[in-house]
C-alpha positions as CSV (number, residue, x, y, z in Angstrom):
1,M,1.0,-56.9,83.0
2,K,4.5,-56.6,82.9
3,S,6.7,-56.6,79.4
4,A,8.5,-59.6,78.7
5,T,11.7,-59.5,76.0
6,I,12.3,-61.2,73.1
7,P,15.6,-63.5,73.1
8,S,18.3,-61.5,71.7
9,L,19.7,-62.2,68.2
10,R,22.8,-62.8,66.4
11,V,23.0,-61.8,63.0
12,D,25.9,-61.0,60.5
13,P,27.5,-57.5,60.9
14,A,26.4,-57.2,57.1
15,L,22.4,-57.9,58.3
16,R,22.4,-55.4,60.7
17,A,23.8,-52.8,58.3
18,D,21.1,-53.7,56.0
19,A,18.2,-53.0,58.5
20,E,19.7,-49.7,59.7
21,S,19.9,-48.2,56.2
22,V,15.7,-48.5,55.7
23,L,15.2,-47.1,59.4
24,K,12.6,-44.2,58.7
25,E,14.0,-41.2,60.9
26,G,13.5,-41.4,64.6
27,E,13.1,-44.7,64.3
28,T,15.5,-47.4,66.7
29,L,16.4,-50.3,65.8
30,S,14.5,-52.4,68.6
31,A,11.1,-50.9,66.9
32,F,11.9,-52.0,63.7
33,V,12.4,-55.4,64.8
34,E,9.2,-55.3,67.4
35,N,7.0,-53.8,64.1
36,S,8.9,-56.2,62.1
37,L,8.0,-59.1,64.3
38,R,4.4,-57.8,64.8
39,A,3.7,-58.1,60.7
40,Q,5.4,-61.4,60.5
41,I,2.3,-63.1,63.2
42,H,0.0,-61.0,61.5
43,Y,0.9,-62.2,58.0
44,R,1.4,-66.4,59.6
45,K,-2.3,-66.0,61.0
46,T,-4.1,-64.6,58.6
47,Q,-2.6,-67.3,56.5
48,A,-2.8,-70.1,58.6
49,E,-6.5,-68.6,58.2
50,F,-7.1,-68.6,55.1
51,I,-5.9,-72.5,54.8
52,A,-8.3,-73.4,56.9
53,R,-11.0,-71.3,55.0
54,G,-10.1,-73.2,51.9
55,L,-9.8,-77.0,53.9
56,A,-13.3,-75.8,55.2
57,S,-14.7,-75.0,51.4
58,L,-12.8,-78.1,49.6
59,A,-14.6,-80.5,52.8
60,E,-18.0,-78.8,51.9
61,A,-17.8,-79.2,47.9
62,E,-16.6,-82.7,48.6
63,R,-19.9,-83.3,50.6
64,T,-22.0,-81.4,49.0
65,G,-20.8,-82.1,45.3
66,V,-21.0,-79.0,44.0
67,Y,-17.4,-77.1,42.4
68,Y,-16.9,-74.1,41.0
69,T,-15.4,-73.5,38.1
70,T,-12.4,-70.7,38.3
71,E,-14.1,-68.7,35.9
72,E,-17.5,-68.7,37.5
73,V,-15.4,-67.8,40.8
74,L,-13.2,-64.9,38.6
75,G,-16.6,-63.8,37.3
76,R,-18.7,-63.8,40.7
77,L,-15.2,-61.7,41.8
78,K,-15.6,-59.3,39.0
79,A,-18.5,-58.2,38.9
80,K,-18.3,-57.6,42.9
81,L,-15.4,-55.1,41.9
82,D,-17.2,-53.4,39.5
83,A,-20.1,-52.8,41.8
84,A,-17.8,-51.6,44.5
85,K,-15.9,-49.1,41.5
86,A,-19.5,-48.2,40.5
87,A,-20.4,-47.3,43.9
88,R,-17.6,-45.1,44.7
89,E,-18.1,-43.2,41.5
90,E,-21.4,-41.8,42.6
C-alpha cells in the first residue's frame, strides 16, 4: 500500500514553538503531529461509540420501562471495583 500525505498545516509561529518545546528526545515534529492525529482519531471513535451505547441504552430503557438510579449504577460500579481490588491483593 502506498503511503499518503496529510495536507500541510500553517500555524502561528508560537504554536510551532510550543509544539517543538514538548518534543521528546529524538522525536520529530512530524512524528509528534502523526501521533497527535492518531490519538485524536482514537478519541473521536471512542467518543462516538460511547454516545452510541448511551443512546442504545436509552432506547432500551424507554422500550422496557426499566431505569436505574445513579446510586444503583454507582453501587454496581463500586462493587466491581472492590472485587477487582480484592482479586489483585490475592
